[in-house]
PyMOL commands that place a pseudoatom at each C-alpha (Angstrom):
pseudoatom trace, name=CA, resn=MET, resi=1, chain=A, elem=C, hetatm=0, pos=[-133.009, -68.012, -114.920]
pseudoatom trace, name=CA, resn=VAL, resi=2, chain=A, elem=C, hetatm=0, pos=[-135.383, -70.244, -116.904]
pseudoatom trace, name=CA, resn=PRO, resi=3, chain=A, elem=C, hetatm=0, pos=[-138.505, -68.539, -118.306]
pseudoatom trace, name=CA, resn=ARG, resi=4, chain=A, elem=C, hetatm=0, pos=[-141.815, -69.785, -116.998]
pseudoatom trace, name=CA, resn=ALA, resi=5, chain=A, elem=C, hetatm=0, pos=[-144.228, -71.765, -119.147]
pseudoatom trace, name=CA, resn=LYS, resi=6, chain=A, elem=C, hetatm=0, pos=[-146.558, -68.756, -119.392]
pseudoatom trace, name=CA, resn=GLU, resi=7, chain=A, elem=C, hetatm=0, pos=[-143.718, -66.667, -120.795]
pseudoatom trace, name=CA, resn=HIS, resi=8, chain=A, elem=C, hetatm=0, pos=[-142.969, -69.399, -123.331]
pseudoatom trace, name=CA, resn=LYS, resi=9, chain=A, elem=C, hetatm=0, pos=[-146.642, -69.490, -124.278]
pseudoatom trace, name=CA, resn=ARG, resi=10, chain=A, elem=C, hetatm=0, pos=[-146.740, -65.742, -124.818]
pseudoatom trace, name=CA, resn=THR, resi=11, chain=A, elem=C, hetatm=0, pos=[-143.582, -65.872, -126.920]
pseudoatom trace, name=CA, resn=VAL, resi=12, chain=A, elem=C, hetatm=0, pos=[-144.912, -68.681, -129.086]
pseudoatom trace, name=CA, resn=ALA, resi=13, chain=A, elem=C, hetatm=0, pos=[-148.280, -66.933, -129.460]
pseudoatom trace, name=CA, resn=LYS, resi=14, chain=A, elem=C, hetatm=0, pos=[-146.604, -63.730, -130.643]
pseudoatom trace, name=CA, resn=GLN, resi=15, chain=A, elem=C, hetatm=0, pos=[-144.649, -65.654, -133.272]
pseudoatom trace, name=CA, resn=GLN, resi=16, chain=A, elem=C, hetatm=0, pos=[-147.634, -67.563, -134.637]
pseudoatom trace, name=CA, resn=SER, resi=17, chain=A, elem=C, hetatm=0, pos=[-149.457, -66.380, -137.688]
pseudoatom trace, name=CA, resn=PRO, resi=18, chain=A, elem=C, hetatm=0, pos=[-153.164, -66.885, -138.304]
pseudoatom trace, name=CA, resn=THR, resi=19, chain=A, elem=C, hetatm=0, pos=[-152.170, -69.877, -140.401]
pseudoatom trace, name=CA, resn=PHE, resi=20, chain=A, elem=C, hetatm=0, pos=[-150.636, -71.783, -137.482]
pseudoatom trace, name=CA, resn=LYS, resi=21, chain=A, elem=C, hetatm=0, pos=[-153.900, -73.616, -136.895]
pseudoatom trace, name=CA, resn=MET, resi=22, chain=A, elem=C, hetatm=0, pos=[-154.082, -74.584, -140.567]
pseudoatom trace, name=CA, resn=ARG, resi=23, chain=A, elem=C, hetatm=0, pos=[-150.475, -75.777, -140.646]
pseudoatom trace, name=CA, resn=LEU, resi=24, chain=A, elem=C, hetatm=0, pos=[-151.014, -77.785, -137.461]
pseudoatom trace, name=CA, resn=ARG, resi=25, chain=A, elem=C, hetatm=0, pos=[-154.005, -79.546, -139.018]
pseudoatom trace, name=CA, resn=GLU, resi=26, chain=A, elem=C, hetatm=0, pos=[-152.127, -80.136, -142.299]
pseudoatom trace, name=CA, resn=LEU, resi=27, chain=A, elem=C, hetatm=0, pos=[-149.113, -81.599, -140.518]
pseudoatom trace, name=CA, resn=ARG, resi=28, chain=A, elem=C, hetatm=0, pos=[-151.295, -83.811, -138.307]
pseudoatom trace, name=CA, resn=ASN, resi=29, chain=A, elem=C, hetatm=0, pos=[-153.232, -85.094, -141.326]
pseudoatom trace, name=CA, resn=ALA, resi=30, chain=A, elem=C, hetatm=0, pos=[-149.987, -85.727, -143.226]
pseudoatom trace, name=CA, resn=ALA, resi=31, chain=A, elem=C, hetatm=0, pos=[-148.748, -87.757, -140.256]
pseudoatom trace, name=CA, resn=GLY, resi=32, chain=A, elem=C, hetatm=0, pos=[-151.965, -89.793, -140.335]
pseudoatom trace, name=CA, resn=LEU, resi=33, chain=A, elem=C, hetatm=0, pos=[-152.968, -88.925, -136.782]
pseudoatom trace, name=CA, resn=SER, resi=34, chain=A, elem=C, hetatm=0, pos=[-156.372, -88.140, -135.343]
pseudoatom trace, name=CA, resn=GLN, resi=35, chain=A, elem=C, hetatm=0, pos=[-156.757, -85.191, -133.013]
pseudoatom trace, name=CA, resn=ALA, resi=36, chain=A, elem=C, hetatm=0, pos=[-157.210, -87.648, -130.142]
pseudoatom trace, name=CA, resn=ARG, resi=37, chain=A, elem=C, hetatm=0, pos=[-153.967, -89.511, -130.915]
pseudoatom trace, name=CA, resn=ALA, resi=38, chain=A, elem=C, hetatm=0, pos=[-152.018, -86.284, -131.347]
pseudoatom trace, name=CA, resn=ALA, resi=39, chain=A, elem=C, hetatm=0, pos=[-153.375, -84.922, -128.062]
pseudoatom trace, name=CA, resn=LYS, resi=40, chain=A, elem=C, hetatm=0, pos=[-152.480, -88.118, -126.218]
pseudoatom trace, name=CA, resn=ALA, resi=41, chain=A, elem=C, hetatm=0, pos=[-148.968, -88.130, -127.693]
pseudoatom trace, name=CA, resn=VAL, resi=42, chain=A, elem=C, hetatm=0, pos=[-148.392, -84.536, -126.558]
pseudoatom trace, name=CA, resn=GLY, resi=43, chain=A, elem=C, hetatm=0, pos=[-149.925, -85.249, -123.155]
pseudoatom trace, name=CA, resn=VAL, resi=44, chain=A, elem=C, hetatm=0, pos=[-152.822, -82.806, -123.331]
pseudoatom trace, name=CA, resn=HIS, resi=45, chain=A, elem=C, hetatm=0, pos=[-156.591, -83.212, -123.197]
pseudoatom trace, name=CA, resn=ILE, resi=46, chain=A, elem=C, hetatm=0, pos=[-158.327, -83.576, -126.557]
pseudoatom trace, name=CA, resn=GLN, resi=47, chain=A, elem=C, hetatm=0, pos=[-160.204, -80.314, -125.942]
pseudoatom trace, name=CA, resn=THR, resi=48, chain=A, elem=C, hetatm=0, pos=[-156.900, -78.486, -125.498]
pseudoatom trace, name=CA, resn=TYR, resi=49, chain=A, elem=C, hetatm=0, pos=[-155.607, -79.868, -128.770]
pseudoatom trace, name=CA, resn=MET, resi=50, chain=A, elem=C, hetatm=0, pos=[-158.838, -78.971, -130.567]
pseudoatom trace, name=CA, resn=ARG, resi=51, chain=A, elem=C, hetatm=0, pos=[-158.519, -75.390, -129.293]
pseudoatom trace, name=CA, resn=TRP, resi=52, chain=A, elem=C, hetatm=0, pos=[-155.075, -75.216, -130.882]
pseudoatom trace, name=CA, resn=GLU, resi=53, chain=A, elem=C, hetatm=0, pos=[-156.465, -76.276, -134.255]
pseudoatom trace, name=CA, resn=ARG, resi=54, chain=A, elem=C, hetatm=0, pos=[-159.294, -73.767, -133.938]
pseudoatom trace, name=CA, resn=GLY, resi=55, chain=A, elem=C, hetatm=0, pos=[-156.798, -71.019, -133.102]
pseudoatom trace, name=CA, resn=GLU, resi=56, chain=A, elem=C, hetatm=0, pos=[-158.395, -70.314, -129.713]
pseudoatom trace, name=CA, resn=THR, resi=57, chain=A, elem=C, hetatm=0, pos=[-155.257, -71.050, -127.700]
pseudoatom trace, name=CA, resn=GLU, resi=58, chain=A, elem=C, hetatm=0, pos=[-151.642, -71.874, -128.459]
pseudoatom trace, name=CA, resn=PRO, resi=59, chain=A, elem=C, hetatm=0, pos=[-149.340, -74.625, -127.255]
pseudoatom trace, name=CA, resn=THR, resi=60, chain=A, elem=C, hetatm=0, pos=[-146.457, -73.810, -124.964]
pseudoatom trace, name=CA, resn=PHE, resi=61, chain=A, elem=C, hetatm=0, pos=[-142.978, -73.892, -126.460]
pseudoatom trace, name=CA, resn=THR, resi=62, chain=A, elem=C, hetatm=0, pos=[-142.410, -77.308, -124.898]
pseudoatom trace, name=CA, resn=GLU, resi=63, chain=A, elem=C, hetatm=0, pos=[-145.687, -78.612, -126.331]
pseudoatom trace, name=CA, resn=LEU, resi=64, chain=A, elem=C, hetatm=0, pos=[-144.813, -77.161, -129.733]
pseudoatom trace, name=CA, resn=CYS, resi=65, chain=A, elem=C, hetatm=0, pos=[-141.456, -78.946, -129.693]
pseudoatom trace, name=CA, resn=THR, resi=66, chain=A, elem=C, hetatm=0, pos=[-143.201, -82.191, -128.743]
pseudoatom trace, name=CA, resn=LEU, resi=67, chain=A, elem=C, hetatm=0, pos=[-145.706, -81.685, -131.564]
pseudoatom trace, name=CA, resn=ALA, resi=68, chain=A, elem=C, hetatm=0, pos=[-142.879, -81.188, -134.034]
pseudoatom trace, name=CA, resn=GLY, resi=69, chain=A, elem=C, hetatm=0, pos=[-141.305, -84.469, -132.978]
pseudoatom trace, name=CA, resn=ILE, resi=70, chain=A, elem=C, hetatm=0, pos=[-144.573, -86.376, -133.126]
pseudoatom trace, name=CA, resn=LEU, resi=71, chain=A, elem=C, hetatm=0, pos=[-145.483, -84.968, -136.530]
pseudoatom trace, name=CA, resn=GLY, resi=72, chain=A, elem=C, hetatm=0, pos=[-141.993, -85.382, -137.989]
pseudoatom trace, name=CA, resn=ALA, resi=73, chain=A, elem=C, hetatm=0, pos=[-141.767, -81.633, -138.484]
pseudoatom trace, name=CA, resn=THR, resi=74, chain=A, elem=C, hetatm=0, pos=[-139.511, -78.745, -137.555]
pseudoatom trace, name=CA, resn=LEU, resi=75, chain=A, elem=C, hetatm=0, pos=[-140.651, -75.624, -135.741]
pseudoatom trace, name=CA, resn=ASN, resi=76, chain=A, elem=C, hetatm=0, pos=[-140.403, -73.747, -139.045]
pseudoatom trace, name=CA, resn=ASP, resi=77, chain=A, elem=C, hetatm=0, pos=[-142.882, -76.183, -140.581]
pseudoatom trace, name=CA, resn=PHE, resi=78, chain=A, elem=C, hetatm=0, pos=[-145.601, -74.642, -138.415]
pseudoatom trace, name=CA, resn=ARG, resi=79, chain=A, elem=C, hetatm=0, pos=[-145.166, -71.329, -140.222]
pseudoatom trace, name=CA, resn=SER, resi=80, chain=A, elem=C, hetatm=0, pos=[-146.991, -70.483, -143.409]
pseudoatom trace, name=CA, resn=THR, resi=81, chain=A, elem=C, hetatm=0, pos=[-145.258, -71.552, -146.587]
pseudoatom trace, name=CA, resn=ASP, resi=82, chain=A, elem=C, hetatm=0, pos=[-145.802, -67.957, -147.785]
pseudoatom trace, name=CA, resn=GLU, resi=83, chain=A, elem=C, hetatm=0, pos=[-143.565, -66.479, -145.063]
for i in range(1, 83): cmd.bond("trace and resi %d" % i, "trace and resi %d" % (i + 1))
show_as sticks, trace
zoom trace
């Protein structure tokens, strides 16, 4: 049985540290993308993407994987370099 998107979201949220939002912004800036371009590439509304960078909500696992591909990163790159 395949887990639902909500379950993926909860799992990803539990694994994220408070620095996820900072790493997301750093990786996006390093890739030379605006928030609007990153949001469009992932297929989400700009407001959704902005909430991720503010730490208000988290991407689903699928969205996180897409982000990694767009930003030329791995899933581990979203973790703090201190971990």
